[in-house]
C-alpha positions as CSV (number, residue, x, y, z in Angstrom):
1,X,-7.1,-10.0,7.0
2,X,-7.9,-6.3,6.9
3,X,-6.4,-4.3,9.7
4,X,-5.5,-0.7,10.5
5,X,-1.9,0.4,10.3
6,X,-1.6,1.2,14.0
7,X,-0.3,-2.1,15.2
8,X,1.8,-3.0,12.2
9,X,3.6,0.4,12.2
10,X,4.2,0.3,16.0
11,X,6.0,-3.0,15.5
12,X,7.9,-1.6,12.5
13,X,9.1,1.4,14.5
14,X,10.2,-0.8,17.4
15,X,11.9,-3.3,15.0
16,X,13.6,-0.6,13.0
17,X,12.0,-1.5,9.6
18,X,9.3,0.0,7.5
19,X,6.1,-1.3,5.9
20,X,5.5,-0.3,2.3
21,X,2.4,1.4,1.1
22,X,1.9,0.4,-2.5
23,X,-0.8,2.3,-4.4
24,X,-3.3,0.2,-6.3
25,X,-4.8,1.2,-9.6
26,X,-6.8,-1.9,-10.7
27,X,-7.3,-5.7,-10.2
28,X,-3.9,-6.6,-11.6
29,X,-2.1,-4.2,-9.3
30,X,-3.9,-5.4,-6.2
31,X,-3.4,-9.0,-7.0
32,X,0.3,-8.5,-7.7
33,X,0.9,-6.7,-4.4
34,X,-1.1,-9.1,-2.2
35,X,0.6,-12.2,-3.7
36,X,4.1,-10.6,-3.1
37,X,3.2,-9.7,0.5
38,X,2.1,-13.3,1.1
39,X,5.2,-14.7,-0.6
40,X,7.5,-12.4,1.4
41,X,5.5,-12.9,4.6
42,X,5.4,-9.1,5.0
43,X,2.6,-6.8,6.2
44,X,1.4,-4.5,3.5
45,X,-0.6,-1.3,3.0
46,X,-2.7,-0.8,-0.1
47,X,-2.8,2.9,-0.9
48,X,-5.8,4.2,-2.8
49,X,-5.9,7.8,-4.0
50,X,-9.2,9.5,-4.6
51,X,-8.5,9.5,-8.3
52,X,-7.7,5.8,-8.4
53,X,-10.8,5.1,-6.2
54,X,-12.9,7.0,-8.8
55,X,-11.3,5.1,-11.6
56,X,-12.1,1.8,-9.9
57,X,-15.8,3.0,-9.7
58,X,-15.7,4.0,-6.1
59,X,-14.3,3.1,-2.7
60,X,-17.0,0.4,-2.1
61,X,-15.7,-1.5,-5.2
62,X,-12.2,-1.3,-3.9
63,X,-13.1,-2.7,-0.5
64,X,-15.1,-5.5,-1.9
65,X,-12.4,-6.4,-4.4
66,X,-9.7,-6.5,-1.7
67,X,-11.8,-8.5,0.7
68,X,-12.7,-11.0,-2.1
69,X,-9.0,-11.3,-2.9
70,X,-7.9,-11.9,0.7
71,X,-10.3,-14.9,0.7
72,X,-9.7,-16.1,-2.9
73,X,-5.9,-15.9,-2.6
74,X,-5.7,-17.2,1.0
75,X,-3.9,-14.1,2.2
76,X,-2.9,-14.4,5.8
77,X,-0.5,-11.5,6.3
78,X,-1.8,-8.2,7.8
79,X,-3.3,-6.0,5.0
80,X,-4.5,-2.4,5.4
81,X,-6.6,-0.4,2.8
82,X,-5.4,3.2,3.2
83,X,-6.8,6.3,1.7
84,X,-3.9,8.3,0.2
85,X,-3.9,12.1,0.3
86,X,-7.6,12.3,1.2
87,X,-9.7,15.4,1.2
88,X,-12.0,15.8,4.2
89,X,-15.0,14.6,2.2
90,X,-12.9,11.8,0.7
91,X,-11.9,10.6,4.2
92,X,-15.6,10.5,5.3
93,X,-16.4,8.4,2.2
94,X,-13.5,6.0,2.8
95,X,-14.6,5.5,6.5
96,X,-18.1,4.8,5.3
97,X,-16.9,2.4,2.6
98,X,-14.9,0.2,5.1
99,X,-11.3,1.4,4.6
100,X,-9.2,0.3,7.5
101,X,-7.0,3.4,7.5
102,X,-7.2,7.0,6.1
103,X,-4.9,9.8,5.4
104,X,-6.3,13.3,5.7
105,X,-4.1,15.7,3.8
106,X,-4.8,19.1,5.4
107,X,-1.2,20.4,4.7
108,X,-2.5,23.1,2.4
109,X,-4.8,24.5,5.0
110,X,-3.7,27.1,7.7
111,X,-2.4,25.0,10.7
112,X,-5.5,25.9,12.8
113,X,-7.9,24.5,10.1
114,X,-5.7,21.4,9.6
115,X,-5.9,20.8,13.4
116,X,-9.7,21.3,13.5
117,X,-10.4,18.9,10.6
118,X,-7.9,16.3,11.7
119,X,-9.5,16.3,15.2
120,X,-13.0,15.7,13.7
121,X,-11.7,12.8,11.6
122,X,-9.9,11.2,14.5
123,X,-13.1,11.3,16.6
124,X,-15.0,9.5,13.8
125,X,-12.3,7.0,12.9
126,X,-10.9,5.9,16.3
127,X,-14.1,4.3,17.7
128,X,-14.3,2.2,14.5
129,X,-10.6,1.0,14.8
130,X,-9.6,3.0,11.7
131,X,-6.1,4.5,11.8
132,X,-5.5,8.1,10.8
133,X,-2.5,9.6,9.0
134,X,-2.0,13.4,9.0
135,X,0.4,15.6,7.0
136,X,2.4,18.6,7.9
137,X,4.4,20.5,5.3
138,X,3.3,19.5,1.8
139,X,5.1,16.8,-0.1
140,X,6.6,18.0,-3.4
141,X,5.5,17.0,-6.9
142,X,2.0,16.3,-8.0
143,X,-0.5,13.8,-6.7
144,X,-4.0,13.7,-8.1
145,X,-3.8,17.4,-8.9
146,X,-2.4,18.5,-5.6
147,X,1.0,20.2,-6.3
148,X,3.5,20.6,-3.4
149,X,7.0,22.1,-3.6
150,X,8.6,19.7,-1.2
151,X,8.5,21.8,2.0
152,X,10.3,20.9,5.2
153,X,7.8,20.6,8.0
154,X,8.1,22.6,11.3
155,X,8.8,20.2,14.2
156,X,6.5,22.3,16.5
157,X,3.6,22.0,14.1
158,X,4.3,18.3,13.7
159,X,4.0,17.9,17.5
160,X,0.7,19.8,17.5
161,X,-0.8,17.5,14.9
162,X,0.8,14.4,16.5
163,X,-0.9,15.3,19.8
164,X,-4.4,15.2,18.3
165,X,-4.6,11.4,18.5
166,X,-3.5,10.6,15.0
167,X,-1.7,7.3,14.5
168,X,0.9,8.2,12.0
169,X,2.4,11.4,10.7
170,X,3.7,12.3,7.2
171,X,6.1,15.2,7.5
172,X,7.7,16.9,4.5
173,X,11.5,16.5,4.6
174,X,12.3,17.6,1.0
175,X,10.7,14.5,-0.5
176,X,8.6,14.6,-3.6
177,X,6.1,12.5,-5.6
178,X,7.0,11.1,-9.0
179,X,10.4,11.1,-10.5
180,X,13.1,13.1,-8.7
181,X,14.7,15.9,-10.7
182,X,18.5,15.9,-11.4
183,X,19.0,18.9,-9.1
184,X,17.2,17.3,-6.1
185,X,18.9,18.2,-2.8
186,X,18.2,14.9,-1.1
187,X,16.3,14.3,2.2
188,X,16.7,16.7,5.0
189,X,17.9,14.4,7.8
190,X,18.4,17.2,10.3
191,X,14.8,18.1,10.0
192,X,13.8,14.4,10.3
193,X,15.7,14.0,13.5
194,X,14.0,17.0,15.0
195,X,10.6,15.9,13.9
196,X,11.2,12.4,15.2
197,X,12.3,13.7,18.6
198,X,9.3,16.1,18.8
199,X,6.7,13.4,17.9
200,X,8.2,10.3,19.5
201,X,7.0,7.5,19.7
202,X,4.8,8.2,16.7
203,X,5.7,6.3,13.5
204,X,6.6,8.6,10.6
205,X,5.7,8.3,6.9
206,X,7.9,8.9,3.9
207,X,6.0,9.9,0.8
208,X,7.5,9.8,-2.6
209,X,9.5,6.6,-2.1
210,X,10.3,6.2,-5.8
211,X,13.8,7.1,-6.7
212,X,15.2,7.8,-3.2
213,X,18.5,6.0,-3.0
214,X,18.6,2.9,-0.8
215,X,21.1,4.3,1.8
216,X,18.8,7.4,2.3
217,X,15.8,5.1,2.8
218,X,17.7,3.0,5.4
219,X,18.9,6.2,7.2
220,X,15.3,7.5,7.3
221,X,14.1,4.2,8.8
222,X,16.8,4.4,11.5
223,X,15.4,7.9,12.4
224,X,11.8,6.7,12.9
225,X,10.3,6.4,9.4
226,X,8.0,3.3,9.6
227,X,5.9,3.6,6.4
228,X,7.2,4.3,2.9
229,X,4.9,5.1,0.0
230,X,5.7,3.7,-3.4
231,X,3.6,4.3,-6.5
232,X,5.5,5.7,-9.5
233,X,8.1,2.9,-9.5
234,X,5.5,0.2,-9.9
235,X,3.8,2.2,-12.7
236,X,7.1,2.6,-14.5
237,X,8.1,-1.1,-14.3
238,X,4.6,-2.2,-15.3
239,X,4.6,0.0,-18.4
240,X,8.1,-1.0,-19.4
241,X,7.2,-4.8,-19.2
242,X,4.0,-4.4,-21.2
243,X,5.7,-2.2,-23.8
244,X,8.4,-4.9,-24.2
245,X,5.8,-7.5,-24.8
246,X,4.0,-5.5,-27.4
247,X,7.2,-4.3,-29.2
248,X,8.3,-8.0,-29.4
249,X,5.0,-8.6,-31.3
250,X,3.8,-11.1,-28.8
251,X,0.3,-9.7,-28.8
252,X,0.1,-10.8,-32.5
253,X,1.1,-14.5,-31.8
254,X,-1.8,-16.9,-31.2
255,X,-4.0,-15.5,-28.4
256,X,-1.4,-13.1,-27.3
257,X,-3.9,-10.2,-27.4
258,X,-5.9,-11.8,-24.5
259,X,-5.7,-9.1,-21.8
260,X,-4.6,-11.7,-19.3
261,X,-1.6,-12.5,-21.4
262,X,-1.0,-8.9,-22.5
263,X,-0.8,-7.7,-18.9
264,X,0.9,-10.7,-17.3
265,X,4.5,-9.3,-17.9
266,X,3.4,-6.1,-16.2
267,X,2.0,-8.0,-13.2
268,X,5.3,-9.9,-12.8
269,X,7.2,-6.6,-13.0
270,X,5.1,-5.1,-10.2
271,X,5.8,-8.2,-8.1
272,X,9.5,-7.8,-8.6
273,X,9.4,-4.1,-7.8
274,X,7.4,-4.7,-4.6
275,X,9.7,-7.6,-3.5
276,X,12.8,-5.4,-4.0
277,X,11.2,-2.6,-1.9
278,X,10.1,-5.0,0.9
279,X,13.6,-6.3,1.1
280,X,15.0,-2.8,1.2
281,X,12.5,-1.7,3.9
282,X,13.2,-4.7,6.0
283,X,9.6,-5.9,6.2
284,X,10.2,-9.4,4.8
285,X,9.3,-12.1,7.3
286,X,7.8,-9.6,9.7
287,X,4.1,-10.6,9.2
């Protein structure tokens, strides 16, 4: 069933594991992630960026597709539809469309404006039982045209935002979206500890989960990270599997060109990636 992330992440923080947010891009993606969550008996968060929402013809379509799948696939684990890196306007649209959770990314605004806009969205979302994620210190790399250098958030600013009634907080600790460059310095655990202390008991979010070594992920979870976002890794494994199928000439055999057959290896690859992540994050069996 469709739920907010508040309860699932509170449990995750107490249980010292993390719930994965896996971004969806189309029907195949959504189906693969939901089936894997059910098989692993794990709670799951479906991330939807504004770009992906637009691609899927709007937030309404996304909500209806997910609700239809929950029913059609008999999904019983907790599932959240979460707006990823939303603008203020995007957050309003997602609330209206029936998302169960939103992220407002006000990290590029001056802190006062980030606070004012976050407050307004909390006041709108909370009475509807919708959870709100806020961001302090931009996450590096590029996400839907928003480029961040991978800043380290200020613990005092994190506390200011955490105190506004948001449910979860994404704080930059040197993490970036996309593939990590060879000269990446790694996560700043000292900053994470300070942020965690300043905002306790709030669950923290780690963006840019692709390519962060497993031991760093586990350490981040032990320091209060309860939600980890994965997108690029699923895209890479999907693309590699479909490429292999085409390069082997399988699309030329019989009805191999049927999109259901053509995309099937990609769907399996997403499922494998999601399962690996759920095992690493410790959310298997936690639904």
